matplotlib code that plots the C-alpha trace (Angstrom):
import matplotlib.pyplot as plt

x = [3.0, 6.6, 7.6, 8.5, 12.2, 11.5, 9.2, 6.7, 4.3, 1.6, -0.3, -4.0, -6.4, -7.2, -4.1, -0.8, 1.8, 4.2, 7.1, 6.3, 9.0, 10.7, 7.9, 7.1, 5.1, 1.5, -1.4, -3.9, -7.0, -8.5, -11.5, -9.4, -8.7, -5.0, -3.6, -0.1, 2.6, 2.0, -1.6, -0.9, 1.3, 0.0, -0.5, -1.6, -1.8, 0.1, 0.7, -0.4, -0.2, -2.6, -1.6, -4.8, -7.8, -10.7, -12.4, -10.6, -8.6, -11.5, -12.3, -8.9, -8.7, -12.1, -10.1, -7.3, -9.2, -9.0, -5.3, -3.6, -4.1, -1.3, -1.0, -3.3, -2.2, -4.3, -3.7, -7.2, -7.5, -11.0, -12.7, -10.5, -12.4, -14.6, -11.4, -9.6, -12.9, -12.8, -9.1, -8.7, -5.2, -3.7, -1.4, -2.7, -0.4, -1.1, 2.5, 3.6, 7.1, 6.6, 4.7, 7.8, 10.2, 8.0, 6.4, 8.0, 9.2, 5.5, 4.1, 5.1, 3.2, 1.8, -1.4, -1.0, -4.2, -3.1, -4.2, -3.2, 0.0, 1.5, 1.8, 5.3, 7.1, 5.4, 5.9, 9.2, 9.8, 8.0, 10.1, 13.4, 12.5, 11.9, 8.0, 5.6, 3.5, -0.2, -0.2, -3.3, -3.3, -1.5, 1.4, 3.6, 3.7, 6.4, 8.4, 11.4, 9.5, 8.1, 11.5, 13.0, 10.1, 10.6, 14.3, 13.6, 11.2, 14.0, 16.5, 14.8, 12.7, 9.7, 6.3, 4.2, 0.9, -1.0, -4.8, -6.8, -10.2, -11.1, -9.2, -6.6, -9.3, -9.1, -11.7, -10.1, -6.8, -8.3, -9.6, -6.3]
y = [-9.7, -8.5, -7.0, -3.3, -2.6, 1.0, 0.4, -2.0, -2.0, -4.6, -5.5, -4.7, -5.1, -1.6, 0.4, 1.8, 2.0, 4.2, 6.3, 9.6, 12.2, 11.0, 12.0, 8.6, 5.8, 6.6, 4.3, 5.6, 3.1, 3.0, 5.2, 8.1, 8.2, 8.9, 7.2, 7.0, 7.8, 11.3, 12.2, 16.0, 15.5, 17.6, 14.4, 15.7, 12.1, 9.7, 10.4, 7.0, 5.2, 2.4, -0.3, -2.2, 0.2, -2.1, -5.0, -5.7, -2.5, -0.4, -1.7, -0.9, 2.5, 3.3, 2.1, 4.7, 7.6, 9.7, 9.9, 12.2, 9.7, 10.8, 8.0, 5.5, 2.6, 0.0, -1.7, -1.1, 2.6, 2.8, 0.8, 2.9, 6.1, 6.1, 6.0, 8.7, 11.1, 10.4, 11.5, 13.9, 15.2, 11.8, 10.8, 7.9, 5.2, 1.8, 0.2, 0.4, 0.4, 3.9, 5.0, 4.2, 5.7, 8.8, 9.5, 7.4, 10.8, 11.7, 9.1, 7.5, 4.1, 1.7, -0.4, -3.6, -4.7, -6.5, -10.0, -12.9, -14.0, -10.3, -9.1, -9.7, -7.7, -4.2, -4.6, -5.5, -2.5, -0.2, -1.6, -1.0, 2.7, 2.8, 3.0, 1.3, -1.5, -3.1, -5.9, -8.2, -11.8, -14.0, -11.8, -14.0, -17.4, -19.0, -19.3, -17.8, -14.6, -14.1, -14.6, -11.9, -9.6, -10.3, -9.2, -6.2, -4.7, -5.5, -4.0, -0.8, -0.3, 0.0, -1.2, -3.8, -5.3, -8.2, -7.8, -10.7, -9.4, -9.2, -12.1, -9.9, -8.6, -9.2, -11.9, -13.9, -13.7, -14.8, -17.9, -18.9]
z = [6.2, 7.3, 10.7, 10.6, 11.5, 12.6, 15.6, 17.0, 14.1, 14.5, 11.3, 11.6, 8.9, 7.2, 8.9, 7.5, 10.3, 8.7, 10.3, 9.0, 8.6, 11.6, 13.7, 15.0, 13.7, 13.1, 12.3, 10.1, 9.6, 5.9, 7.3, 8.2, 12.1, 12.8, 15.9, 17.0, 19.7, 19.1, 18.3, 18.4, 15.0, 12.0, 9.7, 6.2, 4.8, 2.7, -0.8, -2.4, -5.7, -6.6, -9.1, -10.3, -9.9, -10.9, -9.0, -6.1, -6.7, -6.9, -3.0, -2.3, -3.8, -1.6, 1.4, 0.9, -0.7, 2.2, 1.6, -1.3, -4.2, -6.6, -9.1, -10.6, -12.7, -14.6, -17.8, -19.0, -19.7, -20.6, -17.7, -15.1, -16.4, -13.0, -10.6, -13.2, -12.8, -9.2, -8.6, -11.5, -10.1, -10.0, -12.8, -14.9, -16.2, -17.9, -17.0, -13.4, -14.5, -16.1, -12.9, -10.8, -13.3, -13.9, -10.4, -7.7, -6.1, -5.7, -3.5, -0.3, -0.4, -3.0, -3.0, -5.2, -6.6, -9.7, -10.6, -8.3, -10.3, -10.8, -7.0, -6.2, -9.0, -8.4, -4.6, -4.9, -7.0, -4.6, -1.6, -3.4, -4.0, -0.1, -0.6, 1.7, 0.4, 0.9, -1.2, -1.9, -1.3, -2.4, -2.1, -4.3, -6.2, -4.7, -1.4, -2.8, -4.0, -0.4, 1.1, -1.3, -0.5, 3.3, 2.7, 0.7, 3.4, 6.0, 3.8, 3.0, 6.4, 4.8, 6.3, 4.6, 4.6, 3.0, 2.5, 4.0, 3.6, 7.5, 8.5, 10.5, 12.9, 16.4, 16.4, 13.6, 15.3, 18.6, 17.0, 15.2]

ax = plt.figure().add_subplot(projection="3d")
ax.plot(x, y, z, "-o")
ax.set_aspect("equal")
plt.show()
């Protein structure tokens, strides 16, 4: 998980800490409650793209379903039918490169839920387009990939978070 350079974001499981339109950093947990430095801000939600929408990806889609899901991407078009029906207005892609090429202007953040060995590249592409990223673990295969991801997050001033399936909760942090 990378430190945000736009404010005092502390990564907490289930939150997006995002500087929204210059209005300050907001925290929106996956269950829809907005917390921030200015709780009176009219925050209509993030426009989110999800890469990998089945298995663990389906749980991540459920975690951000209260946001504006504008793009879904999965290599298995048939198996993704349930998610496509749930979000009929979302553009669907089978190749995340095409999603970035054709729809990047329509979303603010990306959830990367692809198979383990494929997280780094879509996350790096998203960050290079100034998109905030929630990435499942492991976020990369090599230390060099992680260092590159950290550099991109700092360079483009995006907020990132790695999924840890409850291990970022207060009790787990206290124990460590």
